[in-house]
Backbone as a chain_set.jsonl record, in Angstrom:
{"seq": "MPGDGGAAVELTVALRAAADAPASRFELTGRRDQLADLLALASCPPGDPPACLAEIGAYLNVDYMIYGHLVRRGEGWALALDLMDVARRFNRRAVVQPVTTDRAATARAAYAKLGAATGTW", "coords": {"N": [[109.995, 130.069, -27.9], [107.328, 130.24, -28.547], [104.404, 132.174, -27.315], [105.688, 134.128, -26.857], [105.354, 137.147, -27.327], [107.323, 139.088, -27.696], [108.994, 138.739, -29.671], [107.495, 138.529, -32.023], [106.662, 140.982, -31.884], [109.028, 142.762, -32.494], [110.333, 141.538, -34.784], [108.05, 142.432, -36.632], [108.476, 145.038, -36.19], [111.45, 145.567, -37.454], [110.328, 144.45, -40.11], [108.749, 145.918, -41.01], [111.026, 148.598, -41.091], [112.191, 147.794, -42.643], [110.817, 147.902, -44.823], [110.239, 150.273, -45.306], [112.88, 151.63, -45.86], [114.861, 153.538, -47.559], [115.668, 152.787, -50.05], [113.638, 150.468, -50.952], [111.35, 149.506, -52.76], [108.46, 150.06, -51.926], [105.955, 151.891, -50.402], [105.141, 152.612, -46.974], [101.892, 152.544, -45.468], [100.711, 155.006, -43.173], [99.102, 153.815, -40.983], [99.338, 151.099, -38.539], [97.918, 148.648, -38.212], [97.181, 145.701, -36.45], [97.761, 142.275, -38.218], [96.317, 140.553, -37.208], [94.32, 141.413, -35.411], [92.844, 142.872, -37.928], [91.801, 140.727, -39.352], [90.009, 139.726, -37.45], [88.517, 141.664, -37.296], [87.08, 141.488, -40.148], [86.053, 139.322, -39.923], [87.253, 137.536, -41.204], [87.544, 133.459, -42.334], [89.792, 131.077, -40.256], [92.786, 130.645, -41.642], [94.212, 132.488, -43.216], [92.655, 133.317, -45.886], [93.165, 134.343, -48.838], [91.741, 136.018, -50.368], [89.968, 137.266, -48.492], [92.019, 138.502, -46.975], [92.582, 140.132, -48.919], [90.512, 141.67, -49.194], [90.263, 143.031, -46.691], [93.305, 144.598, -47.596], [91.964, 146.09, -49.911], [90.416, 147.788, -47.907], [92.161, 148.696, -46.589], [92.996, 150.598, -48.563], [95.693, 150.011, -50.108], [98.335, 148.771, -52.43], [99.36, 146.236, -52.057], [99.909, 144.152, -50.08], [102.042, 142.725, -47.057], [102.175, 139.909, -45.354], [102.657, 137.995, -42.419], [103.377, 135.031, -40.105], [104.866, 133.128, -37.144], [106.205, 130.04, -37.615], [107.159, 126.732, -36.186], [110.1, 125.584, -36.973], [111.459, 122.248, -36.846], [114.174, 122.313, -34.414], [113.955, 125.176, -34.085], [112.635, 128.353, -34.904], [110.62, 130.044, -37.439], [110.126, 132.686, -39.402], [107.642, 133.052, -41.72], [106.266, 134.313, -44.448], [104.098, 136.287, -46.721], [103.435, 137.821, -49.864], [101.105, 139.818, -50.935], [99.138, 140.833, -53.957], [96.975, 143.04, -53.722], [95.015, 143.901, -55.561], [95.075, 142.061, -57.699], [94.512, 139.913, -56.412], [96.048, 137.395, -55.597], [98.861, 135.864, -53.957], [102.044, 137.032, -54.38], [104.411, 136.277, -53.67], [105.807, 133.962, -51.306], [108.058, 133.331, -48.556], [110.287, 132.069, -46.723], [112.194, 132.57, -43.395], [114.62, 131.193, -41.442], [114.359, 132.319, -37.876], [116.563, 134.407, -36.428], [118.737, 135.462, -33.04], [119.088, 137.78, -33.593], [116.717, 139.86, -34.458], [116.304, 141.869, -36.467], [118.11, 141.439, -38.415], [117.025, 139.13, -39.564], [114.176, 139.902, -40.313], [115.32, 141.483, -42.215], [116.599, 140.209, -44.051], [114.24, 137.977, -45.071], [112.565, 140.04, -46.4], [114.14, 140.83, -48.107], [114.481, 138.363, -49.52], [112.13, 137.91, -50.382], [112.17, 139.953, -52.593], [111.102, 142.58, -52.399], [113.195, 144.15, -51.462], [114.538, 144.697, -53.599], [113.114, 145.61, -55.912], [112.675, 143.031, -57.394], [110.98, 140.509, -58.937]], "CA": [[109.327, 131.149, -28.577], [105.558, 130.42, -27.977], [103.793, 133.056, -26.217], [106.721, 135.24, -26.797], [105.287, 138.197, -28.324], [108.155, 140.163, -27.952], [110.11, 138.098, -30.592], [106.673, 138.873, -33.027], [106.862, 142.68, -32.237], [110.68, 142.624, -32.612], [110.326, 141.383, -35.922], [106.925, 143.158, -37.213], [109.032, 146.298, -36.163], [112.043, 145.175, -38.141], [110.107, 144.636, -41.523], [108.377, 147.489, -41.256], [111.979, 149.41, -41.548], [112.997, 147.289, -44.221], [109.76, 148.353, -46.093], [110.193, 152.026, -45.65], [114.086, 152.006, -46.116], [114.971, 154.473, -49.238], [115.584, 151.815, -51.071], [112.563, 149.736, -50.852], [109.965, 149.91, -54.111], [107.651, 150.333, -51.255], [105.647, 153.339, -49.189], [104.41, 152.555, -46.253], [100.782, 153.791, -44.637], [100.692, 155.492, -41.879], [98.576, 152.633, -39.91], [99.923, 150.343, -37.595], [96.923, 147.702, -37.682], [97.986, 144.235, -36.82], [96.833, 141.686, -38.78], [95.105, 139.555, -36.043], [92.855, 142.537, -35.115], [92.169, 142.959, -38.741], [91.292, 139.279, -39.662], [88.919, 139.702, -36.868], [87.07, 142.635, -37.675], [86.77, 141.234, -41.168], [85.568, 137.968, -39.889], [87.774, 136.035, -41.881], [88.108, 132.513, -41.641], [91.342, 130.48, -40.149], [94.158, 130.167, -42.583], [94.461, 133.481, -43.919], [92.574, 133.196, -47.132], [93.85, 135.432, -49.9], [90.154, 136.401, -50.876], [89.49, 137.894, -47.338], [93.428, 139.405, -46.82], [92.69, 141.22, -50.275], [89.577, 142.601, -48.674], [91.47, 143.948, -45.88], [93.896, 145.386, -48.595], [91.419, 147.333, -50.391], [90.087, 148.566, -46.959], [93.559, 150.079, -46.348], [93.825, 151.381, -49.87], [96.945, 149.724, -50.639], [98.316, 147.754, -53.458], [100.443, 144.955, -51.752], [100.452, 143.475, -48.586], [103.155, 141.758, -46.229], [101.928, 139.563, -43.899], [103.119, 136.302, -42.223], [103.551, 134.429, -38.826], [105.805, 132.06, -37.1], [106.356, 128.605, -37.766], [108.009, 125.611, -35.872], [111.242, 124.334, -37.661], [113.299, 121.648, -36.084], [114.413, 122.901, -33.419], [113.545, 126.563, -33.762], [111.45, 129.034, -35.503], [111.169, 130.458, -39.223], [109.278, 133.824, -39.97], [107.203, 132.809, -42.859], [106.021, 135.934, -45.172], [103.526, 136.591, -47.952], [103.788, 139.036, -50.691], [100.162, 139.772, -51.785], [98.984, 141.902, -54.611], [95.463, 143.097, -53.539], [94.234, 144.14, -56.921], [95.101, 140.665, -58.384], [93.562, 138.956, -54.966], [96.835, 136.506, -55.146], [99.917, 136.185, -53.399], [103.11, 137.082, -55.599], [105.519, 135.345, -53.35], [106.105, 133.591, -50.057], [109.446, 133.295, -48.176], [110.546, 131.309, -44.977], [113.198, 132.8, -42.933], [115.066, 131.075, -39.76], [114.576, 133.366, -36.901], [117.957, 134.364, -35.376], [118.652, 136.456, -31.983], [119.211, 139.416, -34.556], [115.023, 140.025, -35.406], [116.509, 143.083, -37.276], [118.718, 140.651, -39.654], [116.153, 137.873, -40.023], [113.399, 140.742, -40.846], [115.633, 142.324, -43.937], [116.705, 138.895, -44.713], [113.064, 137.561, -45.403], [112.105, 141.04, -46.645], [115.231, 140.577, -49.535], [114.126, 137.118, -50.004], [110.737, 138.351, -51.148], [112.578, 140.701, -53.837], [110.75, 143.633, -52.124], [114.045, 144.912, -51.339], [115.069, 145.025, -54.709], [112.286, 145.327, -56.977], [112.847, 142.013, -58.441], [109.767, 139.502, -58.852]], "C": [[107.95, 131.33, -28.354], [105.299, 131.07, -26.928], [105.044, 134.209, -25.776], [106.343, 136.27, -27.962], [105.837, 139.304, -28.117], [108.924, 139.908, -29.237], [109.029, 138.683, -32.209], [106.566, 140.475, -33.278], [107.931, 142.904, -32.836], [110.609, 142.061, -34.347], [109.282, 142.069, -37.21], [107.875, 144.813, -36.799], [109.734, 146.33, -37.477], [111.535, 145.463, -39.757], [109.665, 145.572, -41.578], [109.933, 148.712, -41.876], [112.467, 148.994, -42.509], [112.145, 147.943, -45.132], [109.876, 149.756, -46.357], [111.594, 152.525, -45.244], [113.969, 152.833, -47.725], [115.098, 153.616, -50.449], [114.269, 150.747, -51.728], [111.813, 150.391, -51.961], [108.917, 150.101, -53.363], [106.887, 151.693, -50.433], [104.785, 152.725, -48.481], [103.301, 153.367, -45.653], [100.983, 154.407, -43.773], [99.917, 154.756, -40.712], [99.311, 151.724, -39.755], [99.046, 149.056, -37.007], [97.83, 146.259, -37.324], [97.003, 143.272, -37.174], [95.7, 140.791, -38.182], [94.129, 140.273, -35.589], [92.204, 142.842, -36.764], [91.418, 141.741, -39.485], [90.255, 139.646, -38.223], [87.671, 140.595, -37.233], [86.635, 142.307, -38.907], [86.142, 140.166, -41.119], [86.135, 136.959, -40.786], [88.33, 134.432, -41.116], [89.148, 132.066, -41.537], [91.975, 130.399, -41.619], [94.197, 131.055, -43.554], [94.184, 133.579, -45.365], [92.82, 134.62, -48.144], [92.454, 136.512, -50.411], [89.954, 137.348, -49.557], [90.657, 139.152, -47.027], [92.93, 140.478, -48.162], [91.561, 142.441, -49.951], [90.132, 143.62, -47.942], [92.045, 144.861, -46.337], [93.512, 146.329, -49.254], [91.014, 148.157, -49.746], [91.063, 149.622, -46.727], [93.731, 150.823, -47.395], [95.0, 151.043, -50.136], [97.095, 148.859, -51.98], [99.173, 146.643, -53.157], [100.503, 145.136, -50.45], [101.325, 142.706, -48.191], [102.885, 141.536, -45.278], [102.723, 138.272, -43.601], [103.197, 136.136, -40.804], [104.879, 133.662, -38.529], [105.518, 130.895, -36.959], [107.442, 127.954, -36.923], [108.663, 125.041, -37.313], [112.162, 123.898, -37.172], [112.86, 122.164, -34.503], [113.961, 124.309, -32.771], [112.502, 126.922, -34.851], [111.758, 129.7, -36.609], [110.035, 131.745, -39.338], [108.584, 133.545, -41.378], [106.437, 134.194, -43.421], [105.49, 135.628, -46.709], [103.815, 137.749, -48.512], [102.135, 139.406, -51.296], [99.545, 141.334, -52.549], [97.694, 141.863, -54.45], [94.557, 143.081, -54.773], [93.824, 142.815, -57.589], [94.483, 139.714, -57.287], [94.812, 137.546, -54.932], [98.268, 136.828, -54.149], [101.04, 135.741, -54.415], [104.162, 136.312, -54.906], [105.518, 134.735, -52.175], [107.588, 132.758, -50.119], [109.193, 132.291, -46.846], [111.923, 131.441, -44.344], [113.612, 132.35, -41.674], [114.966, 132.34, -39.541], [116.182, 133.072, -36.127], [117.275, 135.227, -34.089], [118.42, 137.665, -32.722], [118.104, 139.672, -35.404], [115.356, 141.094, -36.648], [117.198, 142.303, -38.843], [117.57, 139.991, -40.072], [115.193, 138.635, -40.731], [113.995, 140.986, -42.098], [115.88, 141.121, -44.602], [115.522, 138.114, -45.591], [112.351, 138.87, -46.109], [113.116, 141.144, -48.139], [114.362, 139.719, -49.969], [112.747, 137.276, -51.287], [110.742, 139.149, -52.628], [111.641, 141.885, -53.467], [112.013, 144.701, -52.362], [114.523, 145.744, -52.736], [114.443, 145.453, -56.181], [111.928, 144.066, -57.748], [111.601, 140.874, -57.928], [110.073, 138.028, -59.391]], "O": [[107.444, 132.401, -28.02], [105.725, 130.81, -25.803], [105.215, 134.866, -24.749], [106.789, 136.3, -29.109], [105.267, 140.388, -28.235], [109.457, 140.852, -29.82], [109.563, 139.116, -33.231], [106.44, 141.081, -34.342], [107.765, 143.347, -33.972], [111.272, 142.868, -35.0], [109.608, 142.191, -38.39], [107.549, 145.722, -37.564], [109.213, 146.82, -38.479], [112.027, 146.309, -40.504], [110.21, 146.367, -42.343], [109.846, 149.452, -42.856], [113.158, 149.666, -43.275], [112.593, 148.506, -46.131], [109.652, 150.309, -47.433], [111.735, 153.509, -44.519], [113.188, 152.676, -48.664], [114.665, 153.816, -51.584], [114.164, 150.42, -52.91], [111.674, 151.609, -52.071], [107.995, 150.425, -54.112], [107.66, 152.451, -49.847], [103.757, 152.264, -48.977], [103.459, 154.545, -45.335], [102.155, 154.128, -43.52], [100.119, 155.111, -39.551], [100.03, 151.363, -40.686], [99.203, 148.521, -35.91], [98.885, 145.902, -37.847], [95.842, 143.222, -36.769], [94.585, 140.468, -38.593], [93.04, 139.748, -35.36], [90.992, 143.052, -36.79], [90.433, 141.976, -40.184], [89.284, 140.023, -38.88], [86.466, 140.395, -37.388], [85.536, 142.835, -39.075], [85.568, 139.815, -42.15], [85.671, 135.855, -41.068], [89.003, 134.175, -40.117], [89.903, 132.332, -42.473], [91.33, 130.017, -42.596], [94.22, 130.667, -44.722], [95.099, 133.853, -46.141], [92.528, 135.779, -47.851], [92.537, 137.695, -50.743], [89.719, 138.496, -49.935], [90.394, 140.345, -46.881], [93.073, 141.693, -48.027], [91.607, 143.632, -50.26], [90.428, 144.754, -48.318], [91.769, 145.992, -45.938], [94.193, 147.342, -49.416], [90.953, 149.293, -50.216], [90.965, 150.848, -46.673], [94.559, 151.732, -47.335], [95.623, 152.027, -50.534], [96.125, 148.333, -52.525], [99.733, 146.1, -54.11], [101.022, 146.054, -49.813], [101.559, 141.786, -48.974], [103.028, 142.259, -44.292], [103.332, 137.632, -44.458], [103.078, 137.184, -40.17], [105.792, 133.532, -39.344], [104.598, 130.57, -36.208], [108.554, 128.482, -36.88], [108.179, 124.429, -38.266], [113.266, 124.392, -36.944], [111.844, 122.312, -33.824], [113.704, 124.594, -31.602], [111.767, 126.167, -35.487], [112.922, 129.989, -36.886], [108.875, 131.332, -39.334], [109.276, 133.992, -42.293], [106.087, 135.051, -42.61], [106.078, 135.022, -47.604], [104.364, 138.66, -47.893], [102.11, 139.118, -52.493], [99.483, 142.459, -52.054], [97.068, 140.893, -54.879], [93.563, 142.37, -54.922], [92.692, 142.485, -57.943], [93.949, 138.672, -57.668], [94.469, 136.616, -54.203], [98.566, 137.946, -53.73], [101.119, 134.693, -55.056], [104.869, 135.63, -55.648], [104.646, 135.442, -51.669], [108.108, 132.03, -50.964], [108.176, 131.944, -46.247], [112.791, 130.615, -44.625], [113.129, 132.928, -40.701], [115.225, 133.281, -40.291], [116.708, 132.106, -35.574], [116.108, 135.585, -33.929], [117.555, 138.478, -32.396], [118.168, 139.742, -36.632], [114.68, 141.091, -37.677], [116.861, 142.554, -40.0], [117.101, 140.411, -41.13], [115.105, 138.268, -41.903], [113.326, 140.754, -43.105], [115.393, 140.956, -45.72], [115.811, 137.667, -46.701], [111.219, 138.525, -46.448], [112.609, 141.576, -49.174], [113.475, 140.082, -50.741], [112.558, 136.921, -52.45], [109.877, 139.121, -53.503], [111.249, 142.359, -54.533], [112.004, 145.695, -53.087], [114.775, 146.938, -52.896], [115.047, 145.589, -57.245], [111.041, 144.036, -58.601], [111.401, 140.521, -56.766], [109.194, 137.167, -59.369]]}, "num_chains": 1, "name": "protein.A"}
């Protein structure tokens, strides 16, 4: 998966679809900014510090941000996601979901683990 931007794009699209589903507790903004672009614009230091991401969330005028990245897990890959409470400036929940060939199912499972799909925290 290294260099496979296609997998990251597929997961991002599927995650946005899960967040936009009628049963979701969230309402998406119309923006489709990429996290890497926002981090560069804000001159955030490496490591995605919550304070810098909270500033980005405030700029976007959102209450919560879901963000993540792909991580190597043994022979495979996993999707690591964080749910940030922008106003409180902390990550409310973090999950790691193994990536399968069904990217949509991977994204839905990770989103459900965040509790965002059901409203449970």
